[in-house]
N, C-alpha and C positions, 0 to 999 in steps of 0.2 A: 252376810253381806245385805246391802238394805236393797228394796226391791224396786219398780219402777210404776211413778204415775203413767195413766197414757190418758191424753184428753181426745176423747172419739167422738168426732162428729154425728148427729143422726139425722135422717130426713127433715128437712121444713114444711114436707107436705108429701110428695110422692116417695114411697116406700121402696121405690127402683132405685131410690138415689144412694143407697146405702153401698159404701164400696166393698171389695172383698177384704183388702187390707183392713176394715173397720171391722167388718165381721169376722173375720180369724184373731184379730184382737181382742173383741168382747170374747171371745172364746176360749183365747189363752189367759185371761186373766183370773187372778183368784176370787176377785171378788169386784163388784159393780157399784159405784154410789153415783146414784142417782137424785136427780131433781125432785121427782116423784115417781116411786115404785110401780104405782101403778100403771102411768103410762110406758115406763121403760120396759114391764112385763110382757106388754102387748108386743113390742118389738122384738124382744126376747123369744116371746114366744112363734110371730112371723119369721124369725132366723131359724127356731129349733134349736133353740138354746138353752140350757139350765144354770144357771148361775145365781148365788147368793149375792142379795141386794142389802145393801145400807143406806139409809136417806141421807142427803148433803144437799139443803138449802138456803135460803136468807134466813130465816127462822132458827135453825140449828145449826149454822154453821160454825159457831162459836164453841159449843160441844160436840160436834161431828168432827170438823177438820181435825183437831189434835188424836183424838181416837183414829182415824184413818192413817196420819202419819205415823201413829204408833206401829201401826199395822205393817205399812212399808218400809221402816226401820228394823223390822222384826224379819224382813226377806219376801213379805207377800207383794205381789203385784195387784194394780188395782185400777179399773178403766172408770171415768169419768165422764158422764153422759148428763146432758140435760134433756129437756122435753122434745126440742127441736132445735136443730143448729148447734155451733161452734164452741165448748166448754170456753169459761172464763172471759168472753166476749160479751159484756155485759152481764155480767152473769157471776154470783157469785166463787164461781169456782177459782175467780184471777185469788182470791184469800186461800183457797188451798195451796193451790201453787207458789204463791209467796213463803207460805208455810214449809212447803218441800222444799222449795229454793233456801230456806233458811237453816232446815235442816240439813242439808248435804243428799236430799233424796233427789234423783232423776226424774225428769218429766219430758214426756216425749209427745210431741203433739200429729196427730193423723188427720191430712187434709182431708178438706170433707164442704160438707154443704155448710153454707152462710148465708142468712136470709140478707144484710148488706150489700155484700157484694155482688149476688144475684140481682139485687133489685137497681144498683149501679149500672148496672154491664146494661141492663135495659131500658134505662133511664132516658136515654135521648139528649143527656146534658154530660159537660164537660167530664171527665173520666181519670184524666192525666194527677191533676190531683185534688184530693178531699181529704175531709175530716168525718169522724164517726162521732157523733155524739150522745147516741142512744135515747132513752127517754126523758124528756123532760121533767121537772120536778113537777110535784103536784101543790108544793108551796108556791103560793102568787110572787112573793118579793124574791125568791130564789131562782122563778124560773123567767122575771124578768130580769135580772142582773145576768142570766146566764145567755137571753137573745139580746140584751142589749153587748156584751161582751162581742157577738156574733156581728153584728151591723158592717162593718167594715170586712168581715170575712171573704177572701177571692176565691177560697175554695171551693167546691161542691159541699154542701153538708147531708150528712145520713142523721135520718131521727126515726127513733120506732113509736109506732100508738098505737094501743087499744081502739076498738070500736067507740066506744061509748065517752071517749075524748076527745076525739078528732075533731069536731066540732070546735068546742073551746081552742086546741091547741091551733088549726089554722087561721081562727079571730086575732090569735097572739101573733103568728107569725105572720099576718097581714098587717098589724098594726106595725110591728117591727120591722121590715121590709118593703112596706108598700104593697098594694095589689096587682103589681107589673110584674113582679119577681115573679121566673117561672120554677113548678116545681111538677116532681113526675111523682103520681100516689100508686103504689104497686101494694095489690091486696091478695091474701088466698097466693102466694108465691107457689110455682109448681105442683099447684091443685089443678082440678077439675074447672072451676071458675076462676082462677087466676085474671087479671085485668090491670091491666097498664093505663095510668087516665095522666095525660099531659097536657097543661094547661098554665093559666098563673094562679098566684095565690087568690086574687078576687075572682076568676070563674071555679075554683077550688070551693072556695068558701061559699059564693052561692049556687051550688051545684048541693054541696051536702046541708045547706041550710033547707030545700027542697027533698033531700033524698037522705034515710037513714043509713050512715055507716054499717057495713060488715066484713067481719073476719078481720085478721091482723095486720097492719099497714106498715110498710117502709116509706119513710119520706124524702125523698131525693131534692133538695134546695140548690137552684142555683146561686152560686155565689156572687160577690157584688161586682159590679164594671169594675176594671181596672181605671182608677184616677188619672186624668190627664193631669199633670205635674210640671210639663214644658217650660210657663208661664209664670211659675210660684218662684219666689224667690224667698232667700232665708228670713227675711223678715216680714214675708209672707206667712210663711210658717210659722214664727215667732207670733204674728196676731193670731194666728188659728188656735194656738197653744194657751195664748192668755186668755182667750174668750173663752175656752173648756174650764181655765184656771176659776175664770168670775160665775162660771155656771154652776162651783162649787165640786171641781174634777180636784185631787192632786196634782204636783206639779209634776210628779213622777208621770202619773197614769197619762197627764194630758200631753205628756213628753212622749212619751212612748205612741200612744196611739197617733199623734201628727207626727213621727219619724217612722213608722210604717205606713201610713195614708202618703204621705208626699216624698220618701226615699231621702230625707237628710238624716245625715247621720246621729244618731242620738245625742252622742255627747254635746256635739258642736251645737246642735238646738237645745240640749239645757244649757249651757254656758251662755248665749245667747239671749233665753229668757232671763235669766238670772241678772244680766247685765242690765236689760230692761229696766226688771222688775225694782233693780237697785237705782236706776238712772230718777224713778218716779220717785 
């Protein structure tokens, strides 16, 4: 009978946040797959546990993942941990979970620390609907396309960022969303020097131009304001779509974006755009 892969969250800063269930799972697992075995060994020493550790991270997942699945299929149980937070969230653990799902191996998630949810809850921004965007690409083109796709996003957005990249990220966010968009910058969450900065993008950019960022950041960005569409007609929506097509957008993308922004049904809008183009 196959074993189970347990996804075990680890503290994001405060060792007191490890749960009794997480500790019990680590203690009972046959082995632990760790993002960095040195970091995980410190946690195990704190918990007074001794367990076999195997390395599983971004640059060895293609080799290590199948070996872990083999052991699981042979009946062993494995606890997957990251350096901090919940495994498989913006983390190569998602690939191991996919391998297990394909192989029919049971996967069990243990609830626990998550930097994204912790930051969102203290951000002071709307929490009813949100989207997790993780780390932005370091590739300029991919980064710009990612942010462009979010310009009309109404949900609160969550990003992760390292301190040495924060200033460039704030500049790109300001360029994409404007200096008046609200943002909460959460650093060193659950640690001694935890800080939450609630300000606009323009204010954040100015602050971090004068002050060096320190620690890991979770950025909580306000979503776009709901557009007032009461006065818009279908003809207005068609005109908006045609303007975007003229600017280089595909017909499909232009119709999808305008439909989302105005509330007009996508199919009806597409047909109206097509009729207008054929009339010309």
